[in-house]
N, CA, C and O atoms as CSV, one atom per row, in Angstrom:
chain,resi,resn,atom,element,x,y,z
A,1,MET,N,N,0.678,-1.248,0.088
A,1,MET,CA,C,0.340,-0.143,0.014
A,1,MET,C,C,0.839,1.251,0.001
A,1,MET,O,O,0.297,2.216,-0.538
A,2,ALA,N,N,2.189,1.217,0.818
A,2,ALA,CA,C,2.701,2.317,0.886
A,2,ALA,C,C,3.218,2.840,-0.508
A,2,ALA,O,O,3.229,4.032,-0.817
A,3,PHE,N,N,3.650,1.794,-1.322
A,3,PHE,CA,C,4.171,1.867,-2.579
A,3,PHE,C,C,3.286,2.853,-3.530
A,3,PHE,O,O,3.558,3.944,-4.033
A,4,LEU,N,N,1.992,1.948,-3.579
A,4,LEU,CA,C,0.813,2.574,-4.434
A,4,LEU,C,C,0.664,4.214,-3.791
A,4,LEU,O,O,0.692,5.131,-4.613
A,5,VAL,N,N,0.525,4.506,-2.492
A,5,VAL,CA,C,0.233,5.802,-1.892
A,5,VAL,C,C,1.545,6.916,-2.741
A,5,VAL,O,O,1.326,7.854,-3.507
A,6,GLY,N,N,2.847,6.395,-2.272
A,6,GLY,CA,C,3.754,7.300,-2.754
A,6,GLY,C,C,3.610,7.500,-4.449
A,6,GLY,O,O,3.659,8.578,-5.040
A,7,ALA,N,N,3.477,6.562,-4.870
A,7,ALA,CA,C,3.096,6.794,-6.332
A,7,ALA,C,C,2.437,7.795,-6.684
A,7,ALA,O,O,2.820,8.842,-7.206
A,8,LEU,N,N,1.253,7.397,-6.337
A,8,LEU,CA,C,-0.042,8.194,-6.530
A,8,LEU,C,C,0.009,9.759,-5.971
A,8,LEU,O,O,-0.505,10.693,-6.586
A,9,LEU,N,N,0.561,9.866,-4.976
A,9,LEU,CA,C,0.687,11.168,-4.474
A,9,LEU,C,C,1.805,11.819,-5.029
A,9,LEU,O,O,1.564,13.026,-5.021
A,10,ALA,N,N,2.845,11.602,-5.477
A,10,ALA,CA,C,3.683,12.119,-6.329
A,10,ALA,C,C,3.453,12.547,-7.721
A,10,ALA,O,O,4.034,13.367,-8.431
A,11,LEU,N,N,2.371,11.710,-7.931
A,11,LEU,CA,C,1.877,12.165,-9.439
A,11,LEU,C,C,1.000,13.216,-9.245
A,11,LEU,O,O,1.015,14.190,-9.998
A,12,ALA,N,N,0.232,13.118,-8.307
A,12,ALA,CA,C,-1.119,14.063,-7.879
A,12,ALA,C,C,0.006,15.390,-7.776
A,12,ALA,O,O,0.001,16.230,-8.676
A,13,VAL,N,N,0.695,15.474,-6.939
A,13,VAL,CA,C,1.560,16.704,-6.484
A,13,VAL,C,C,2.247,17.018,-7.953
A,13,VAL,O,O,1.604,18.028,-8.240
A,14,GLY,N,N,2.909,16.859,-8.780
A,14,GLY,CA,C,3.465,16.879,-9.912
A,14,GLY,C,C,2.391,17.537,-11.161
A,14,GLY,O,O,2.528,18.415,-12.013
A,15,LEU,N,N,1.289,16.623,-10.773
A,15,LEU,CA,C,0.189,17.195,-11.886
A,15,LEU,C,C,-0.435,18.408,-11.444
A,15,LEU,O,O,-0.766,19.274,-12.253
A,16,LEU,N,N,-0.646,18.541,-10.002
A,16,LEU,CA,C,-1.412,19.648,-9.570
A,16,LEU,C,C,-0.204,21.069,-9.563
A,16,LEU,O,O,-0.600,22.229,-9.451
A,17,ALA,N,N,0.926,20.790,-9.669
A,17,ALA,CA,C,2.072,22.105,-9.683
A,17,ALA,C,C,2.216,22.435,-11.084
A,17,ALA,O,O,2.750,23.500,-11.394
A,18,THR,N,N,1.768,21.579,-12.015
A,18,THR,CA,C,2.347,21.798,-13.326
A,18,THR,C,C,0.724,22.423,-13.978
A,18,THR,O,O,0.690,23.298,-14.843
A,19,THR,N,N,-0.432,21.845,-13.433
A,19,THR,CA,C,-1.400,22.457,-14.019
A,19,THR,C,C,-1.830,23.901,-13.137
A,19,THR,O,O,-2.509,24.759,-13.701
A,20,SER,N,N,-1.454,24.048,-11.969
A,20,SER,CA,C,-1.747,25.248,-11.349
A,20,SER,C,C,-0.611,26.255,-11.635
A,20,SER,O,O,-0.758,27.467,-11.478
A,21,ARG,N,N,0.598,25.643,-12.090
A,21,ARG,CA,C,2.057,26.264,-12.844
A,21,ARG,C,C,2.759,26.948,-11.480
A,21,ARG,O,O,3.431,27.979,-11.506
A,22,LEU,N,N,2.477,26.203,-10.358
A,22,LEU,CA,C,3.257,26.444,-9.186
A,22,LEU,C,C,5.102,25.907,-9.512
A,22,LEU,O,O,6.130,26.314,-8.970
A,23,ASP,N,N,4.885,24.749,-10.722
A,23,ASP,CA,C,6.431,24.583,-10.963
A,23,ASP,C,C,7.163,25.425,-12.277
A,23,ASP,O,O,8.204,25.161,-12.880
A,24,ARG,N,N,6.356,26.348,-12.432
A,24,ARG,CA,C,7.009,27.479,-13.228
A,24,ARG,C,C,8.136,28.268,-13.013
A,24,ARG,O,O,8.758,29.015,-13.769
A,25,ASP,N,N,8.320,27.897,-11.580
A,25,ASP,CA,C,9.586,28.402,-10.814
A,25,ASP,C,C,10.152,27.510,-10.652
A,25,ASP,O,O,9.624,26.507,-10.172
A,26,ARG,N,N,11.397,27.557,-10.988
A,26,ARG,CA,C,12.465,26.203,-11.124
A,26,ARG,C,C,12.960,25.910,-9.733
A,26,ARG,O,O,13.781,25.022,-9.502
A,27,ALA,N,N,12.363,26.788,-8.697
A,27,ALA,CA,C,12.713,26.422,-7.248
A,27,ALA,C,C,11.827,25.571,-6.795
A,27,ALA,O,O,11.979,25.399,-5.586
A,28,PHE,N,N,10.911,24.924,-7.275
A,28,PHE,CA,C,9.787,24.156,-6.972
A,28,PHE,C,C,10.243,22.858,-6.604
A,28,PHE,O,O,10.116,22.550,-5.419
A,29,TYR,N,N,10.829,21.911,-7.515
A,29,TYR,CA,C,11.463,20.840,-7.269
A,29,TYR,C,C,12.557,20.652,-6.303
A,29,TYR,O,O,12.623,19.777,-5.440
A,30,PRO,N,N,13.534,21.723,-6.596
A,30,PRO,CA,C,14.556,21.792,-5.612
A,30,PRO,C,C,14.136,21.847,-4.320
A,30,PRO,O,O,14.789,21.142,-3.550
A,31,THR,N,N,13.266,22.455,-3.867
A,31,THR,CA,C,12.523,22.791,-2.687
A,31,THR,C,C,12.153,21.384,-2.022
A,31,THR,O,O,12.462,21.042,-0.881
A,32,VAL,N,N,11.401,20.603,-2.997
A,32,VAL,CA,C,10.998,19.427,-2.754
A,32,VAL,C,C,12.221,18.231,-2.269
A,32,VAL,O,O,12.206,17.403,-1.358
A,33,THR,N,N,13.132,18.519,-3.190
A,33,THR,CA,C,14.041,17.431,-2.855
A,33,THR,C,C,14.765,18.104,-1.387
A,33,THR,O,O,15.208,17.178,-0.708
A,34,ILE,N,N,14.932,19.100,-0.911
A,34,ILE,CA,C,15.160,19.574,0.158
A,34,ILE,C,C,14.415,19.271,1.542
A,34,ILE,O,O,14.973,19.059,2.618
A,35,VAL,N,N,13.127,19.293,1.307
A,35,VAL,CA,C,12.069,18.852,2.286
A,35,VAL,C,C,12.405,17.548,2.455
A,35,VAL,O,O,12.907,17.227,3.532
A,36,VAL,N,N,12.164,16.416,1.290
A,36,VAL,CA,C,12.084,14.964,1.335
A,36,VAL,C,C,13.561,14.747,2.277
A,36,VAL,O,O,13.505,14.056,3.294
A,37,ALA,N,N,14.519,15.221,1.963
A,37,ALA,CA,C,16.137,14.823,2.718
A,37,ALA,C,C,16.094,15.192,3.918
A,37,ALA,O,O,16.947,14.722,4.671
A,38,ALA,N,N,15.216,16.022,4.389
A,38,ALA,CA,C,15.405,16.704,5.757
A,38,ALA,C,C,14.151,15.602,6.933
A,38,ALA,O,O,14.251,15.498,8.156
A,39,LEU,N,N,13.272,15.055,6.196
A,39,LEU,CA,C,12.272,14.157,6.978
A,39,LEU,C,C,13.003,13.078,7.901
A,39,LEU,O,O,12.491,12.761,8.975
A,40,TYR,N,N,14.159,12.539,7.489
A,40,TYR,CA,C,14.657,11.650,8.202
A,40,TYR,C,C,15.763,12.128,9.348
A,40,TYR,O,O,16.357,11.437,10.175
A,41,SER,N,N,15.823,13.470,9.116
A,41,SER,CA,C,16.413,14.043,10.508
A,41,SER,C,C,15.343,14.157,11.493
A,41,SER,O,O,15.471,13.832,12.674
A,42,LEU,N,N,14.075,14.725,10.863
A,42,LEU,CA,C,12.931,14.739,11.812
A,42,LEU,C,C,12.719,13.522,12.426
A,42,LEU,O,O,12.635,13.633,13.649
A,43,PHE,N,N,12.593,12.302,11.965
A,43,PHE,CA,C,12.527,11.113,12.303
A,43,PHE,C,C,13.532,11.066,13.654
A,43,PHE,O,O,13.208,10.726,14.791
A,44,ALA,N,N,14.981,11.556,13.135
A,44,ALA,CA,C,15.865,10.889,14.355
A,44,ALA,C,C,15.587,11.886,15.506
A,44,ALA,O,O,15.807,11.335,16.584
A,45,VAL,N,N,15.113,13.368,15.660
A,45,VAL,CA,C,14.901,13.651,16.438
A,45,VAL,C,C,13.269,13.111,17.355
A,45,VAL,O,O,13.087,13.260,18.564
A,46,MET,N,N,12.479,12.619,16.577
A,46,MET,CA,C,11.311,12.074,17.217
A,46,MET,C,C,11.823,10.769,17.832
A,46,MET,O,O,11.149,10.333,18.765
A,47,GLY,N,N,12.855,10.106,17.480
A,47,GLY,CA,C,13.246,8.680,17.926
A,47,GLY,C,C,14.171,9.152,18.954
A,47,GLY,O,O,14.879,8.293,19.481
A,48,ALA,N,N,14.274,10.212,19.283
A,48,ALA,CA,C,15.460,10.688,20.457
A,48,ALA,C,C,16.979,10.097,19.971
A,48,ALA,O,O,17.613,9.791,20.981
A,49,SER,N,N,17.396,9.962,19.299
A,49,SER,CA,C,18.744,9.441,18.810
A,49,SER,C,C,19.514,10.541,18.185
A,49,SER,O,O,19.133,11.058,17.135
A,50,PRO,N,N,20.545,10.894,18.779
A,50,PRO,CA,C,21.584,12.066,18.503
A,50,PRO,C,C,22.496,11.508,17.652
A,50,PRO,O,O,22.913,12.313,16.818
A,51,SER,N,N,23.004,10.273,17.568
A,51,SER,CA,C,23.657,9.709,16.680
A,51,SER,C,C,22.937,9.813,15.088
A,51,SER,O,O,23.491,10.406,14.162
A,52,ALA,N,N,21.797,9.222,14.985
A,52,ALA,CA,C,21.146,9.147,14.213
A,52,ALA,C,C,20.969,10.612,13.568
A,52,ALA,O,O,21.020,10.652,12.339
A,53,LEU,N,N,20.809,11.562,14.113
A,53,LEU,CA,C,20.558,12.956,13.706
A,53,LEU,C,C,21.861,13.250,13.149
A,53,LEU,O,O,21.675,14.095,12.273
A,54,ILE,N,N,22.772,13.036,13.212
A,54,ILE,CA,C,23.995,13.348,13.049
A,54,ILE,C,C,24.114,13.108,11.693
A,54,ILE,O,O,24.364,13.971,10.851
A,55,ARG,N,N,23.851,11.392,11.392
A,55,ARG,CA,C,24.014,11.066,10.455
A,55,ARG,C,C,23.225,11.344,9.279
A,55,ARG,O,O,23.680,11.483,8.144
A,56,GLU,N,N,21.737,11.432,9.699
A,56,GLU,CA,C,20.882,11.939,8.727
A,56,GLU,C,C,21.178,13.220,8.309
A,56,GLU,O,O,20.841,13.562,7.176
A,57,SER,N,N,21.872,14.137,9.191
A,57,SER,CA,C,21.728,15.641,8.948
A,57,SER,C,C,22.879,15.669,7.845
A,57,SER,O,O,22.762,16.402,6.863
A,58,LEU,N,N,24.091,14.782,8.047
A,58,LEU,CA,C,25.161,14.474,6.975
A,58,LEU,C,C,24.711,14.168,5.430
A,58,LEU,O,O,25.119,14.774,4.439
A,59,VAL,N,N,23.990,13.338,5.451
A,59,VAL,CA,C,23.139,12.751,4.183
A,59,VAL,C,C,22.381,13.626,3.797
A,59,VAL,O,O,22.436,14.031,2.635
A,60,GLY,N,N,21.327,14.207,4.879
A,60,GLY,CA,C,20.366,15.352,4.088
A,60,GLY,C,C,21.347,16.627,3.410
A,60,GLY,O,O,21.057,17.113,2.317
A,61,ALA,N,N,22.303,16.998,4.052
A,61,ALA,CA,C,23.267,17.807,3.307
A,61,ALA,C,C,23.752,17.880,2.005
A,61,ALA,O,O,23.864,18.827,1.226
A,62,ALA,N,N,24.099,16.341,1.893
A,62,ALA,CA,C,24.311,15.939,0.456
A,62,ALA,C,C,23.175,16.268,-0.568
A,62,ALA,O,O,23.432,16.904,-1.590
A,63,PHE,N,N,22.003,15.856,-0.299
A,63,PHE,CA,C,20.848,15.974,-0.939
A,63,PHE,C,C,20.487,17.508,-0.952
A,63,PHE,O,O,19.981,17.937,-1.989
A,64,LEU,N,N,20.729,18.506,0.252
A,64,LEU,CA,C,20.507,19.724,-0.171
A,64,LEU,C,C,21.321,20.657,-1.169
A,64,LEU,O,O,20.880,21.558,-1.882
A,65,ALA,N,N,22.655,20.193,-1.026
A,65,ALA,CA,C,23.897,20.663,-2.123
A,65,ALA,C,C,23.477,20.118,-3.553
A,65,ALA,O,O,23.439,20.753,-4.607
A,66,ALA,N,N,23.288,19.297,-3.415
A,66,ALA,CA,C,22.372,18.759,-4.893
A,66,ALA,C,C,20.992,19.423,-5.247
A,66,ALA,O,O,20.613,19.620,-6.402
A,67,ALA,N,N,20.440,19.676,-4.356
A,67,ALA,CA,C,19.366,20.908,-5.207
A,67,ALA,C,C,19.672,22.204,-5.645
A,67,ALA,O,O,19.376,22.779,-6.692
A,68,VAL,N,N,20.453,22.645,-4.458
A,68,VAL,CA,C,21.097,24.187,-4.692
A,68,VAL,C,C,21.970,24.112,-6.202
A,68,VAL,O,O,21.729,24.795,-7.196
A,69,ILE,N,N,22.833,23.279,-6.081
A,69,ILE,CA,C,23.472,22.943,-7.452
A,69,ILE,C,C,22.490,22.767,-8.739
A,69,ILE,O,O,22.625,23.333,-9.824
A,70,GLY,N,N,21.717,22.073,-8.454
A,70,GLY,CA,C,20.916,21.899,-9.691
A,70,GLY,C,C,19.893,22.838,-10.078
A,70,GLY,O,O,19.320,22.823,-11.167
A,71,PHE,N,N,19.682,23.681,-9.114
A,71,PHE,CA,C,18.793,24.849,-8.989
A,71,PHE,C,C,19.301,25.968,-9.864
A,71,PHE,O,O,18.685,26.608,-10.717
A,72,ARG,N,N,20.648,26.074,-9.445
A,72,ARG,CA,C,21.683,27.064,-10.050
A,72,ARG,C,C,22.204,26.813,-11.358
A,72,ARG,O,O,22.422,27.672,-12.213
A,73,SER,N,N,22.448,25.177,-11.492
A,73,SER,CA,C,22.985,24.717,-12.972
A,73,SER,C,C,21.824,24.124,-14.068
A,73,SER,O,O,21.436,24.671,-15.100
A,74,SER,N,N,21.389,22.774,-13.473
A,74,SER,CA,C,20.356,22.135,-14.291
A,74,SER,C,C,19.735,21.490,-13.349
A,74,SER,O,O,20.218,20.906,-12.379
A,75,LEU,N,N,18.122,21.671,-13.814
A,75,LEU,CA,C,17.490,20.718,-12.969
A,75,LEU,C,C,17.401,19.318,-13.178
A,75,LEU,O,O,16.490,18.663,-12.672
A,76,TRP,N,N,18.421,18.734,-13.998
A,76,TRP,CA,C,18.894,17.201,-14.430
A,76,TRP,C,C,19.267,16.849,-13.022
A,76,TRP,O,O,18.744,15.855,-12.518
A,77,ILE,N,N,20.134,17.579,-12.330
A,77,ILE,CA,C,21.020,17.155,-11.305
A,77,ILE,C,C,19.654,17.059,-10.210
A,77,ILE,O,O,19.701,16.096,-9.445
A,78,VAL,N,N,18.590,17.874,-10.095
A,78,VAL,CA,C,17.688,17.515,-9.131
A,78,VAL,C,C,16.754,16.613,-9.206
A,78,VAL,O,O,16.211,16.167,-8.195
A,79,ALA,N,N,16.370,16.132,-10.736
A,79,ALA,CA,C,15.787,15.091,-10.983
A,79,ALA,C,C,16.693,13.619,-10.535
A,79,ALA,O,O,16.182,12.603,-10.063
A,80,VAL,N,N,18.006,13.809,-10.799
A,80,VAL,CA,C,19.016,12.594,-10.405
A,80,VAL,C,C,18.724,12.932,-8.801
A,80,VAL,O,O,18.289,11.881,-8.330
A,81,ALA,N,N,18.769,13.813,-7.899
A,81,ALA,CA,C,18.600,13.681,-6.876
A,81,ALA,C,C,17.474,13.187,-6.033
A,81,ALA,O,O,17.534,12.668,-4.919
A,82,LEU,N,N,16.421,13.449,-6.786
A,82,LEU,CA,C,15.142,12.937,-6.174
A,82,LEU,C,C,14.925,11.651,-6.459
A,82,LEU,O,O,14.252,10.943,-5.708
A,83,ALA,N,N,15.547,11.142,-7.731
A,83,ALA,CA,C,15.501,9.715,-7.750
A,83,ALA,C,C,16.596,8.858,-6.925
A,83,ALA,O,O,16.420,7.656,-6.726
A,84,GLY,N,N,17.502,9.404,-6.555
A,84,GLY,CA,C,18.638,8.758,-5.738
A,84,GLY,C,C,18.366,8.803,-4.421
A,84,GLY,O,O,18.708,7.956,-3.596
A,85,HIS,N,N,17.641,9.963,-4.181
A,85,HIS,CA,C,17.035,9.915,-2.896
A,85,HIS,C,C,16.105,8.751,-2.493
A,85,HIS,O,O,15.991,8.260,-1.370
A,86,GLY,N,N,15.561,8.458,-3.454
A,86,GLY,CA,C,14.343,7.099,-3.651
A,86,GLY,C,C,15.034,5.766,-3.309
A,86,GLY,O,O,14.627,4.822,-2.632
A,87,ALA,N,N,16.216,5.956,-3.979
A,87,ALA,CA,C,16.950,4.751,-3.959
A,87,ALA,C,C,17.440,4.410,-2.447
A,87,ALA,O,O,17.408,3.353,-1.817
A,88,PHE,N,N,17.894,5.674,-2.112
A,88,PHE,CA,C,18.458,5.808,-0.673
A,88,PHE,C,C,17.549,5.170,0.470
A,88,PHE,O,O,17.885,4.463,1.420
A,89,ASP,N,N,16.235,5.657,0.069
A,89,ASP,CA,C,15.250,5.204,1.182
A,89,ASP,C,C,15.233,3.718,1.051
A,89,ASP,O,O,14.910,3.141,2.089
A,90,PHE,N,N,15.522,2.904,-0.054
A,90,PHE,CA,C,15.256,1.482,-0.213
A,90,PHE,C,C,16.285,0.688,0.572
A,90,PHE,O,O,16.040,-0.477,0.884
A,91,VAL,N,N,17.532,1.331,0.934
A,91,VAL,CA,C,18.558,0.754,1.377
A,91,VAL,C,C,19.012,1.337,2.853
A,91,VAL,O,O,19.870,0.852,3.592
A,92,HIS,N,N,18.002,2.806,3.140
A,92,HIS,CA,C,18.332,3.430,4.230
A,92,HIS,C,C,18.637,2.536,5.802
A,92,HIS,O,O,19.590,2.673,6.570
A,93,GLY,N,N,17.373,1.555,5.915
A,93,GLY,CA,C,17.690,0.912,7.370
A,93,GLY,C,C,18.785,-0.111,7.614
A,93,GLY,O,O,18.990,-0.689,8.681
A,94,THR,N,N,19.561,-0.279,6.312
A,94,THR,CA,C,20.967,-0.988,6.311
A,94,THR,C,C,22.281,0.059,6.582
A,94,THR,O,O,23.418,-0.311,6.874
A,95,VAL,N,N,21.922,1.157,6.445
A,95,VAL,CA,C,22.900,2.171,6.568
A,95,VAL,C,C,22.999,2.961,7.540
A,95,VAL,O,O,24.090,3.331,7.974
A,96,ILE,N,N,21.909,3.317,8.000
A,96,ILE,CA,C,21.665,4.477,9.303
A,96,ILE,C,C,20.603,3.379,9.958
A,96,ILE,O,O,19.833,2.673,9.307
A,97,SER,N,N,20.745,3.405,11.365
A,97,SER,CA,C,19.682,2.912,12.569
A,97,SER,C,C,18.989,3.856,13.029
A,97,SER,O,O,19.546,4.443,13.956
A,98,ASN,N,N,17.724,4.340,12.673
A,98,ASN,CA,C,16.853,5.941,13.204
A,98,ASN,C,C,15.734,5.150,13.886
A,98,ASN,O,O,14.951,4.667,13.067
A,99,PRO,N,N,15.483,4.918,15.013
A,99,PRO,CA,C,14.358,4.586,15.455
A,99,PRO,C,C,13.241,5.226,15.474
A,99,PRO,O,O,12.205,4.714,15.896
A,100,GLY,N,N,13.333,6.666,14.926
A,100,GLY,CA,C,11.852,7.738,14.767
A,100,GLY,C,C,11.157,7.099,13.263
A,100,GLY,O,O,9.977,7.367,13.038
A,101,VAL,N,N,11.899,6.298,12.314
A,101,VAL,CA,C,11.410,5.977,11.476
A,101,VAL,C,C,10.208,5.059,11.382
A,101,VAL,O,O,10.328,3.899,11.774
A,102,PRO,N,N,8.973,5.525,10.854
A,102,PRO,CA,C,8.081,4.481,10.675
A,102,PRO,C,C,8.558,3.426,10.062
A,102,PRO,O,O,9.702,3.447,9.609
A,103,VAL,N,N,7.703,2.264,9.943
A,103,VAL,CA,C,8.160,0.937,9.156
A,103,VAL,C,C,7.762,1.027,7.855
A,103,VAL,O,O,8.180,0.216,7.029
A,104,TRP,N,N,6.975,1.943,7.547
A,104,TRP,CA,C,6.147,2.028,6.034
A,104,TRP,C,C,7.077,3.405,5.319
A,104,TRP,O,O,7.212,3.641,4.118
A,105,TRP,N,N,7.487,3.974,6.175
A,105,TRP,CA,C,8.252,5.226,5.483
A,105,TRP,C,C,8.973,4.847,4.285
A,105,TRP,O,O,8.536,5.209,3.192
A,106,PRO,N,N,10.235,4.024,4.390
A,106,PRO,CA,C,10.832,3.717,3.226
A,106,PRO,C,C,10.150,3.579,1.871
A,106,PRO,O,O,10.323,4.243,0.849
A,107,ALA,N,N,9.404,2.645,2.091
A,107,ALA,CA,C,8.475,2.379,0.875
A,107,ALA,C,C,7.769,3.713,0.255
A,107,ALA,O,O,7.741,4.122,-0.905
A,108,PHE,N,N,7.333,4.124,1.193
A,108,PHE,CA,C,6.546,5.155,0.844
A,108,PHE,C,C,7.163,6.390,0.171
A,108,PHE,O,O,6.754,6.832,-0.902
A,109,CYS,N,N,8.277,6.969,0.948
A,109,CYS,CA,C,9.194,7.815,0.551
A,109,CYS,C,C,10.084,7.640,-0.811
A,109,CYS,O,O,10.363,8.441,-1.704
A,110,GLY,N,N,10.349,6.538,-0.643
A,110,GLY,CA,C,11.311,5.772,-1.849
A,110,GLY,C,C,10.520,5.906,-3.131
A,110,GLY,O,O,11.103,6.338,-4.125
A,111,THR,N,N,9.186,5.558,-3.195
A,111,THR,CA,C,8.388,5.345,-4.192
A,111,THR,C,C,8.059,6.632,-4.682
A,111,THR,O,O,8.167,6.788,-5.898
A,112,TYR,N,N,7.611,7.765,-3.863
A,112,TYR,CA,C,7.639,9.173,-4.127
A,112,TYR,C,C,8.879,9.735,-4.766
A,112,TYR,O,O,8.876,10.459,-5.761
A,113,ASP,N,N,9.873,9.359,-4.140
A,113,ASP,CA,C,10.806,10.203,-4.513
A,113,ASP,C,C,11.175,10.013,-6.055
A,113,ASP,O,O,11.397,10.889,-6.891
A,114,VAL,N,N,11.179,8.431,-6.220
A,114,VAL,CA,C,11.516,7.941,-7.525
A,114,VAL,C,C,10.452,8.437,-8.687
A,114,VAL,O,O,10.800,8.762,-9.822
A,115,THR,N,N,9.103,8.436,-8.204
A,115,THR,CA,C,8.511,8.890,-9.048
A,115,THR,C,C,8.331,10.457,-9.317
A,115,THR,O,O,7.724,10.933,-10.277
A,116,ALA,N,N,8.852,11.046,-8.479
A,116,ALA,CA,C,9.062,12.729,-8.387
A,116,ALA,C,C,9.984,12.931,-9.627
A,116,ALA,O,O,9.711,13.648,-10.590
A,117,GLY,N,N,11.165,12.160,-9.455
A,117,GLY,CA,C,12.032,12.312,-9.981
A,117,GLY,C,C,12.162,12.071,-11.507
A,117,GLY,O,O,12.969,12.567,-12.293
A,118,ALA,N,N,11.103,11.129,-11.738
A,118,ALA,CA,C,10.536,10.585,-13.143
A,118,ALA,C,C,9.842,11.633,-13.718
A,118,ALA,O,O,10.049,12.045,-14.859
A,119,TYR,N,N,8.938,12.117,-12.867
A,119,TYR,CA,C,7.968,13.290,-13.487
A,119,TYR,C,C,8.760,14.823,-13.903
A,119,TYR,O,O,8.315,15.601,-14.747
A,120,LEU,N,N,9.832,15.005,-13.221
A,120,LEU,CA,C,10.367,15.897,-13.430
A,120,LEU,C,C,11.226,15.527,-14.565
A,120,LEU,O,O,11.211,16.499,-15.320
A,121,ALA,N,N,11.885,14.702,-15.000
A,121,ALA,CA,C,12.586,14.020,-15.976
A,121,ALA,C,C,11.966,14.067,-17.171
A,121,ALA,O,O,12.495,14.345,-18.247
A,122,TRP,N,N,10.621,13.738,-16.932
A,122,TRP,CA,C,9.439,13.854,-18.049
A,122,TRP,C,C,9.495,15.481,-18.424
A,122,TRP,O,O,9.613,15.935,-19.562
A,123,LEU,N,N,9.396,16.149,-17.346
A,123,LEU,CA,C,9.267,17.475,-18.130
A,123,LEU,C,C,10.279,18.173,-18.399
A,123,LEU,O,O,10.144,19.249,-18.980
A,124,LEU,N,N,11.463,17.710,-18.040
A,124,LEU,CA,C,12.759,18.337,-18.795
A,124,LEU,C,C,12.868,17.652,-20.083
A,124,LEU,O,O,13.411,18.283,-20.990
A,125,MET,N,N,12.409,16.368,-20.338
A,125,MET,CA,C,12.619,16.085,-21.744
A,125,MET,C,C,11.874,16.260,-22.737
A,125,MET,O,O,12.188,16.082,-23.914
A,126,SER,N,N,10.341,16.792,-22.111
A,126,SER,CA,C,9.393,17.454,-22.882
A,126,SER,C,C,9.539,18.916,-23.270
A,126,SER,O,O,8.949,19.374,-24.250
A,127,GLY,N,N,10.376,19.683,-22.446
A,127,GLY,CA,C,10.671,20.910,-22.999
A,127,GLY,C,C,9.506,21.755,-21.703
A,127,GLY,O,O,9.452,22.985,-21.712
A,128,ARG,N,N,8.965,21.241,-21.049
A,128,ARG,CA,C,7.924,21.939,-20.122
A,128,ARG,C,C,8.593,22.898,-19.334
A,128,ARG,O,O,8.002,23.897,-18.925
A,129,THR,N,N,10.028,22.627,-19.037
A,129,THR,CA,C,10.488,23.168,-17.689
A,129,THR,C,C,11.945,23.915,-17.935
A,129,THR,O,O,12.725,23.228,-18.596
A,130,PRO,N,N,12.322,24.895,-17.616
A,130,PRO,CA,C,13.696,25.597,-18.163
A,130,PRO,C,C,14.733,24.637,-17.428
A,130,PRO,O,O,14.648,24.366,-16.230
A,131,LEU,N,N,15.855,24.087,-18.395
A,131,LEU,CA,C,16.892,23.541,-17.920
A,131,LEU,C,C,17.944,24.195,-17.072
A,131,LEU,O,O,18.504,23.741,-16.074
A,132,ARG,N,N,18.126,25.539,-17.765
A,132,ARG,CA,C,19.274,26.468,-17.154
A,132,ARG,C,C,18.961,27.371,-16.245
A,132,ARG,O,O,17.812,27.780,-16.412
A,133,PHE,N,N,19.611,27.938,-15.190
A,133,PHE,CA,C,19.146,29.067,-14.424
A,133,PHE,C,C,19.979,30.340,-15.017
A,133,PHE,O,O,21.155,30.373,-15.378
A,134,HIS,N,N,19.080,31.290,-15.004
A,134,HIS,CA,C,19.434,32.394,-15.567
A,134,HIS,C,C,19.462,33.538,-14.702
A,134,HIS,O,O,18.372,34.053,-14.453
A,135,ALA,N,N,20.646,34.109,-14.121
A,135,ALA,CA,C,20.729,35.087,-12.874
A,135,ALA,C,C,20.584,36.351,-13.591
A,135,ALA,O,O,20.594,37.416,-12.973
């Protein structure tokens, strides 16, 4: 069920962002990337695990950096970061022990992230969103 909900929610958010034109601002998907990467740190706080918080913050910082670099250069980096975070979700439990993570979260978030990354890639391939940052 978590897989289905993750995929449907990512598609719904993507379609809503596109039809309402919220994603016409190239900051939309980098912001989504930053938020999904920050949630594991929230779970570490909820699980009262300082060591998990440190590890989750370091991993989250890498995705934050990818989001900012992608915003400033190419949204392809953001699409890869989103899908990459989804891949990380599927192995998260073997890499970081975080007692605050709900059992269903990795499946939900992993599917959401991969679907959102694929949706952004589709937008980029179809020419519906700008690839480059213009200062």
